[in-house]
PANU-671128 format. One record per residue (C-alpha): residue number from 0; residue in one letter; z, x, y. Coordinates in Angstrom, 3 decimals. Layout:
// residues N
NUM/A/Z/X/Y $
...
END
This chain:
// residues 394
0/M/-0.178/8.135/1.342 $
1/D/-3.935/7.899/1.580 $
2/P/-5.241/4.962/3.640 $
3/K/-7.092/2.226/1.791 $
4/K/-10.708/3.216/1.588 $
5/A/-13.540/1.022/2.770 $
6/K/-17.135/2.175/2.772 $
7/V/-16.966/5.763/3.962 $
8/I/-19.604/7.753/5.801 $
9/V/-18.960/11.480/5.602 $
10/V/-20.583/14.180/7.696 $
11/I/-19.905/17.811/6.773 $
12/A/-20.793/20.806/8.905 $
13/I/-19.814/24.381/9.617 $
14/I/-19.371/25.147/13.303 $
15/G/-21.441/28.060/14.511 $
16/G/-22.447/29.593/11.192 $
17/A/-23.782/29.254/7.701 $
18/A/-21.655/28.111/4.802 $
19/G/-21.696/29.287/1.220 $
20/T/-21.062/32.377/-0.852 $
21/G/-22.785/33.966/-3.796 $
22/G/-21.859/32.444/-7.134 $
23/F/-19.749/35.351/-8.351 $
24/L/-17.941/35.813/-5.050 $
25/A/-17.267/32.085/-4.803 $
26/W/-15.731/32.111/-8.292 $
27/Y/-13.801/35.308/-7.554 $
28/F/-12.101/34.066/-4.417 $
29/L/-11.801/30.351/-5.174 $
30/T/-10.062/31.012/-8.482 $
31/G/-7.704/33.593/-7.025 $
32/Q/-9.071/36.565/-8.948 $
33/N/-8.257/38.764/-5.935 $
34/Y/-4.537/37.986/-6.394 $
35/P/-2.185/39.549/-8.946 $
36/A/-1.487/37.572/-12.099 $
37/C/1.581/35.351/-12.051 $
38/T/4.632/36.958/-13.608 $
39/S/7.595/34.821/-12.518 $
40/A/8.220/31.347/-13.921 $
41/T/10.253/30.478/-10.811 $
42/P/8.561/32.097/-7.786 $
43/F/10.053/29.628/-5.292 $
44/T/13.360/30.868/-3.900 $
45/A/13.875/28.672/-0.814 $
46/Y/13.939/24.933/-0.207 $
47/P/10.519/23.737/1.007 $
48/V/12.012/21.403/3.613 $
49/E/15.166/20.694/5.596 $
50/M/16.930/18.877/2.759 $
51/A/19.669/17.409/4.980 $
52/K/17.013/15.126/6.495 $
53/I/15.504/13.972/3.180 $
54/K/16.444/10.627/1.602 $
55/S/14.354/10.819/-1.571 $
56/I/11.667/12.613/-3.557 $
57/A/9.069/10.603/-5.488 $
58/P/7.998/12.304/-8.751 $
59/L/4.439/12.916/-9.878 $
60/G/2.520/9.853/-10.961 $
61/N/3.269/7.519/-8.071 $
62/L/1.122/4.368/-8.036 $
63/N/-0.149/2.757/-4.829 $
64/P/-3.580/1.168/-5.382 $
65/P/-6.334/1.297/-4.406 $
66/G/-5.795/4.712/-2.775 $
67/H/-3.601/5.810/-5.659 $
68/T/-4.600/3.512/-8.520 $
69/F/-4.301/6.456/-10.907 $
70/P/-1.001/8.374/-11.160 $
71/T/-0.823/10.729/-8.172 $
72/D/-1.051/14.497/-8.543 $
73/H/1.609/15.307/-5.926 $
74/V/5.237/14.598/-5.135 $
75/Y/6.472/12.968/-1.928 $
76/F/9.420/14.040/0.217 $
77/Y/10.612/11.069/2.310 $
78/A/12.474/11.438/5.605 $
79/T/15.801/9.710/6.175 $
80/N/14.752/8.905/9.737 $
81/M/11.070/8.629/10.625 $
82/S/11.840/9.400/14.270 $
83/D/13.643/12.622/13.355 $
84/P/11.186/15.020/11.652 $
85/F/12.302/17.660/9.166 $
86/Q/11.307/21.306/9.129 $
87/V/8.892/22.588/6.483 $
88/Y/9.465/26.075/5.077 $
89/S/7.623/28.461/2.826 $
90/P/9.253/28.102/-0.612 $
91/G/8.452/31.693/-1.556 $
92/A/6.267/34.691/-0.869 $
93/I/2.902/32.970/-0.517 $
94/T/-0.458/33.516/1.132 $
95/I/-1.719/30.648/3.253 $
96/T/-5.424/30.289/2.470 $
97/G/-6.388/27.195/4.447 $
98/L/-5.239/25.201/7.464 $
99/Q/-6.625/21.769/8.228 $
100/A/-6.262/19.401/11.169 $
101/V/-7.241/15.733/10.988 $
102/H/-7.651/13.666/14.142 $
103/Y/-7.328/9.856/13.991 $
104/D/-9.207/7.668/16.480 $
105/P/-7.544/5.292/17.160 $
106/P/-4.123/6.689/16.131 $
107/Q/-2.699/5.609/12.781 $
108/G/0.926/4.509/12.854 $
109/G/1.351/6.201/16.209 $
110/I/0.039/9.506/14.839 $
111/S/-3.203/10.954/16.190 $
112/D/-3.161/14.392/14.518 $
113/D/-2.146/15.468/11.045 $
114/Y/-2.171/18.913/9.400 $
115/S/-2.216/20.362/5.904 $
116/I/-1.462/23.835/4.583 $
117/E/-3.143/25.301/1.500 $
118/F/-1.616/28.341/-0.165 $
119/R/-1.694/30.622/-3.169 $
120/V/1.332/32.090/-4.906 $
121/C/-0.457/34.283/-7.436 $
122/R/-3.704/34.267/-9.388 $
123/E/-3.034/31.116/-11.409 $
124/L/-0.755/29.203/-9.036 $
125/S/-1.823/27.461/-5.823 $
126/G/-0.671/24.504/-3.775 $
127/K/-0.845/22.415/-0.662 $
128/F/1.467/20.705/1.823 $
129/G/0.096/17.503/3.336 $
130/H/0.979/15.245/6.270 $
131/I/2.412/18.023/8.423 $
132/N/2.987/16.635/11.938 $
133/N/2.718/20.011/13.669 $
134/L/2.334/23.647/12.695 $
135/S/4.934/26.271/13.534 $
136/A/4.531/28.752/16.389 $
137/L/4.023/31.446/13.728 $
138/L/0.939/29.725/12.320 $
139/W/-0.477/28.722/15.700 $
140/S/-0.284/32.365/16.747 $
141/K/-2.476/33.388/13.800 $
142/I/-5.441/31.083/14.428 $
143/S/-7.951/30.050/17.056 $
144/P/-7.950/26.409/18.241 $
145/F/-9.223/23.877/15.728 $
146/G/-12.881/23.177/16.379 $
147/S/-13.710/26.838/16.949 $
148/A/-16.720/28.610/15.430 $
149/G/-16.480/28.901/11.654 $
150/D/-14.378/25.780/11.096 $
151/Q/-15.466/23.429/8.319 $
152/V/-15.835/19.944/9.812 $
153/Q/-15.792/16.530/8.133 $
154/S/-16.027/13.096/9.737 $
155/W/-15.572/9.737/8.053 $
156/V/-14.874/6.134/9.006 $
157/V/-12.383/3.837/7.266 $
158/A/-11.704/0.307/8.519 $
159/S/-13.045/1.035/12.030 $
160/R/-10.949/4.200/12.371 $
161/T/-12.751/7.540/12.739 $
162/Y/-11.254/10.576/11.022 $
163/T/-12.379/14.076/11.994 $
164/S/-11.046/17.106/10.141 $
165/Y/-11.318/20.786/10.973 $
166/K/-10.498/23.306/8.264 $
167/K/-9.988/27.035/8.645 $
168/V/-10.161/29.547/5.819 $
169/V/-7.379/32.036/6.514 $
170/S/-5.219/34.661/4.845 $
171/I/-1.699/34.577/6.252 $
172/S/1.178/36.050/4.266 $
173/V/4.570/34.419/4.761 $
174/A/7.979/34.982/3.211 $
175/A/10.410/32.572/1.584 $
176/G/12.139/30.533/4.271 $
177/D/9.562/31.112/7.020 $
178/L/9.075/28.033/9.191 $
179/L/5.627/26.509/8.664 $
180/G/5.876/23.274/10.641 $
181/I/7.532/19.872/10.901 $
182/A/6.908/16.640/8.988 $
183/G/8.376/13.203/8.424 $
184/L/7.205/11.282/11.494 $
185/G/4.836/9.364/9.232 $
186/G/7.532/8.861/6.620 $
187/G/7.334/12.106/4.678 $
188/Y/5.110/14.856/3.372 $
189/D/3.192/15.651/0.183 $
190/F/3.556/18.708/-2.056 $
191/W/0.766/19.598/-4.515 $
192/L/1.013/22.426/-7.032 $
193/K/-1.687/23.548/-9.484 $
194/D/-1.165/25.991/-12.334 $
195/R/-4.413/27.021/-14.059 $
196/R/-2.417/27.940/-17.163 $
197/V/-1.565/24.243/-17.619 $
198/M/-4.329/21.911/-18.825 $
199/R/-4.130/18.122/-18.549 $
200/S/-6.138/15.818/-20.782 $
201/W/-7.987/12.536/-20.189 $
202/V/-10.583/10.709/-22.261 $
203/N/-13.051/10.914/-19.359 $
204/Q/-12.462/14.258/-17.644 $
205/D/-14.838/13.569/-14.729 $
206/W/-12.821/11.025/-12.738 $
207/P/-9.509/12.941/-12.592 $
208/R/-11.126/16.363/-12.222 $
209/E/-9.218/17.019/-8.985 $
210/F/-5.958/16.282/-10.835 $
211/Q/-6.495/19.041/-13.407 $
212/N/-3.797/21.755/-13.664 $
213/T/-1.237/19.578/-11.853 $
214/V/2.409/20.528/-12.331 $
215/C/5.668/19.305/-10.833 $
216/P/6.578/21.691/-7.976 $
217/L/10.306/21.371/-8.662 $
218/D/9.849/23.176/-11.992 $
219/Y/8.831/26.369/-10.162 $
220/F/12.012/26.726/-8.112 $
221/T/15.008/28.771/-9.160 $
222/P/17.444/26.719/-11.294 $
223/S/19.969/26.032/-8.536 $
224/L/17.312/24.880/-6.065 $
225/K/15.624/22.723/-8.699 $
226/A/18.937/21.087/-9.588 $
227/G/19.610/20.410/-5.915 $
228/M/16.269/18.680/-5.417 $
229/Q/16.513/16.691/-8.646 $
230/L/19.409/14.805/-7.053 $
231/Y/16.861/13.369/-4.599 $
232/L/14.498/12.046/-7.280 $
233/R/14.850/8.331/-6.504 $
234/D/12.832/5.141/-6.284 $
235/Y/12.246/3.199/-3.070 $
236/A/15.613/1.451/-3.435 $
237/L/17.174/4.924/-3.817 $
238/N/18.042/4.397/-7.475 $
239/P/17.967/7.668/-9.471 $
240/V/14.941/8.213/-11.696 $
241/D/15.262/7.457/-15.388 $
242/P/15.675/9.689/-17.330 $
243/P/17.728/11.797/-14.901 $
244/G/15.701/14.592/-13.341 $
245/Y/12.366/13.095/-14.446 $
246/G/9.579/14.910/-12.580 $
247/G/6.825/12.476/-13.491 $
248/K/3.596/12.545/-15.487 $
249/I/-0.078/11.970/-14.642 $
250/D/-2.070/12.245/-17.896 $
251/F/-1.294/9.251/-20.116 $
252/D/-4.622/8.737/-21.902 $
253/V/-4.504/8.155/-25.658 $
254/A/-8.017/7.990/-27.103 $
255/G/-8.831/4.885/-29.115 $
256/T/-6.045/2.871/-27.473 $
257/A/-5.675/0.951/-24.214 $
258/Q/-3.325/3.510/-22.687 $
259/G/-4.553/5.561/-19.741 $
260/I/-6.980/5.273/-16.856 $
261/W/-10.104/3.113/-16.678 $
262/V/-12.812/2.282/-14.129 $
263/R/-14.409/-1.082/-13.334 $
264/G/-17.507/-1.717/-15.418 $
265/D/-19.989/-1.749/-12.536 $
266/Y/-18.831/1.558/-11.041 $
267/T/-21.361/4.354/-10.517 $
268/S/-20.689/7.763/-9.030 $
269/S/-23.738/7.600/-6.760 $
270/G/-22.037/5.656/-3.951 $
271/S/-19.210/6.448/-1.553 $
272/T/-16.581/4.553/-3.565 $
273/R/-14.243/6.692/-5.654 $
274/A/-13.636/5.818/-9.300 $
275/E/-9.951/5.463/-8.497 $
276/D/-10.588/2.811/-5.827 $
277/V/-11.961/0.434/-8.481 $
278/G/-9.806/1.763/-11.280 $
279/L/-7.188/0.453/-13.672 $
280/A/-4.214/2.444/-14.952 $
281/L/-2.297/1.299/-18.023 $
282/V/0.509/3.813/-17.780 $
283/Y/4.249/4.176/-17.137 $
284/S/6.370/4.217/-13.996 $
285/N/7.083/7.552/-12.330 $
286/F/10.557/6.260/-11.443 $
287/N/11.473/4.871/-14.866 $
288/A/9.586/6.511/-17.720 $
289/S/10.387/3.659/-20.126 $
290/K/8.852/0.970/-17.912 $
291/G/5.201/0.015/-18.377 $
292/A/2.944/-0.170/-15.331 $
293/I/-0.367/-1.964/-14.780 $
294/S/-1.974/-0.478/-11.661 $
295/I/-5.061/-2.377/-10.476 $
296/G/-7.445/-1.139/-7.795 $
297/I/-10.166/-3.271/-6.210 $
298/A/-11.129/-5.640/-9.027 $
299/G/-13.629/-7.763/-7.120 $
300/A/-16.868/-7.113/-5.289 $
301/S/-14.834/-5.865/-2.320 $
302/S/-11.274/-5.586/-1.106 $
303/G/-9.891/-9.084/-0.595 $
304/T/-12.062/-10.804/-3.195 $
305/Y/-8.926/-11.450/-5.259 $
306/T/-5.305/-11.946/-4.254 $
307/W/-3.836/-10.261/-7.329 $
308/D/-5.517/-6.849/-7.369 $
309/E/-4.613/-3.735/-5.351 $
310/A/-1.119/-3.994/-6.824 $
311/V/1.188/-2.586/-9.515 $
312/Y/2.859/-4.760/-12.154 $
313/M/5.884/-3.533/-14.143 $
314/F/7.215/-4.694/-17.500 $
315/A/9.425/-3.645/-20.413 $
316/P/7.156/-2.603/-23.330 $
317/A/7.508/-4.178/-26.774 $
318/H/6.471/-2.631/-30.080 $
319/V/5.693/-5.796/-32.038 $
320/G/3.624/-8.879/-31.301 $
321/F/1.256/-9.581/-28.433 $
322/Q/3.680/-9.948/-25.517 $
323/N/4.156/-6.872/-23.324 $
324/R/2.848/-4.629/-26.108 $
325/A/2.968/-0.871/-25.498 $
326/F/-0.490/0.292/-24.419 $
327/D/-0.802/3.059/-27.001 $
328/E/-0.334/0.487/-29.774 $
329/I/-3.314/-1.608/-28.658 $
330/T/-6.568/-0.774/-30.443 $
331/P/-9.993/-2.471/-30.442 $
332/S/-9.897/-6.030/-31.799 $
333/S/-10.406/-9.636/-30.741 $
334/S/-6.671/-10.019/-30.064 $
335/I/-5.480/-11.088/-26.623 $
336/Y/-2.336/-9.369/-25.366 $
337/Y/-0.347/-10.843/-22.504 $
338/Y/2.061/-9.382/-19.977 $
339/F/4.849/-11.316/-18.290 $
340/Y/5.538/-8.760/-15.606 $
341/E/8.510/-8.440/-13.260 $
342/G/8.209/-11.170/-10.642 $
343/A/6.043/-13.447/-12.818 $
344/G/8.881/-15.942/-13.243 $
345/T/11.901/-16.216/-15.503 $
346/P/12.071/-16.035/-19.311 $
347/G/10.796/-19.319/-20.694 $
348/A/9.335/-20.313/-17.333 $
349/Y/6.763/-17.675/-16.480 $
350/T/4.049/-18.948/-14.143 $
351/K/1.876/-15.828/-14.026 $
352/A/0.565/-13.391/-16.607 $
353/I/-1.945/-10.608/-17.115 $
354/L/-4.106/-10.933/-20.221 $
355/L/-5.723/-7.913/-21.881 $
356/R/-8.303/-7.415/-24.611 $
357/M/-9.658/-4.119/-25.911 $
358/D/-13.273/-4.731/-26.923 $
359/D/-13.987/-1.232/-28.253 $
360/A/-12.832/2.357/-27.752 $
361/S/-14.564/2.513/-24.366 $
362/H/-13.926/-0.949/-22.876 $
363/V/-10.964/-3.128/-21.974 $
364/R/-10.831/-6.437/-20.114 $
365/I/-8.064/-7.947/-18.018 $
366/Q/-7.610/-11.453/-16.679 $
367/F/-4.998/-12.602/-14.181 $
368/V/-3.527/-16.068/-14.764 $
369/D/-1.636/-17.890/-11.999 $
370/N/-0.385/-21.361/-12.947 $
371/G/1.160/-22.121/-9.564 $
372/A/4.602/-23.705/-9.925 $
373/I/3.983/-24.840/-13.512 $
374/A/5.307/-22.746/-16.381 $
375/L/2.709/-21.179/-18.648 $
376/P/2.714/-21.718/-22.406 $
377/T/4.906/-19.331/-24.369 $
378/D/1.657/-17.746/-25.512 $
379/P/-0.648/-17.776/-22.457 $
380/S/-3.539/-16.230/-24.383 $
381/V/-4.888/-19.788/-24.719 $
382/N/-5.949/-19.330/-21.080 $
383/W/-8.279/-16.463/-21.970 $
384/S/-11.777/-16.715/-20.519 $
385/T/-14.172/-13.827/-21.018 $
386/P/-16.276/-14.805/-17.958 $
387/A/-13.115/-14.800/-15.820 $
388/S/-12.047/-11.361/-17.022 $
389/V/-12.833/-8.004/-15.415 $
390/V/-14.258/-5.299/-17.672 $
391/Y/-13.324/-1.612/-17.388 $
392/Y/-14.699/1.432/-19.186 $
393/R/-14.007/5.108/-19.795 $
END
């Protein structure tokens, strides 16, 4: 649900006071050491939203480049009616640790203000609700107006729209079922959950650092509530996920193979562009775990350089040959693999293809081939051109 990022200028400040904490205290509080250790495997005992107004839940690992080129670390709850918001509840006994307001100027999709709620369940388990349209009276009564002394402030500009956020560090205990706000006017809301007992693995741990410890929130609800929400796990056409109840996955990397996340060869961390914005994900669909997905961020010098990037391409993986080969079976060689993805034409008359070569353990190249209305050869690898390809590394 993140907007597409252009060049971003960020200004960070603390209103009316100094920021920062001693190293030990920062570690102590930020890692939840002041909370009791987690003891329950299912601490959530209430639905997090008004389920009667929900049409679907998207599992972990959603792909929507360039903002979400890599598999996302949160699930989405989508409203049945965008003009009829749903209520957001506390799923259990939690402590709200942060409240954030973001103001859009000009408004985005008719929305000028957006809120998020950060919380901790126990020492190892924390989470966040995003895209809240308004906070509940309970939460408003516990805080001063946003923009007051002590608020953490960030400002950034994306595509001529100015975003200003105000974040409050709080400690508000709420019970299961307490009303926290409303959401859905923008389409839905996001639910993050992080469990420090769960470690995810990538070849390059720097880029997805913020995704570490991600878990599917549904797994932490009591069995009956989890089963009820699994019925809403659907794709955009409202087809049930495959396999049934699939909660998604975000860490697909297999070292020494093409599978996983990559970043465009000219990327450096010194600028304002995120690795994900210019990334490549050779992974699997969060709606159908058996379907391969090629997620391409900004492949050119800037957004709009190409017509084929900033998109996701799906295909049915094969385990022999060079056509639609499963990513974890591709290792460094001079071989050119080719993908006739869904929408590239019909069998025997494909007009588009994505070509892939893995140069070494740290580099892959892709090339997009569009033959217009003319069918490509059965083996389109004859169209390979190294200068026309885009290199990625990890």
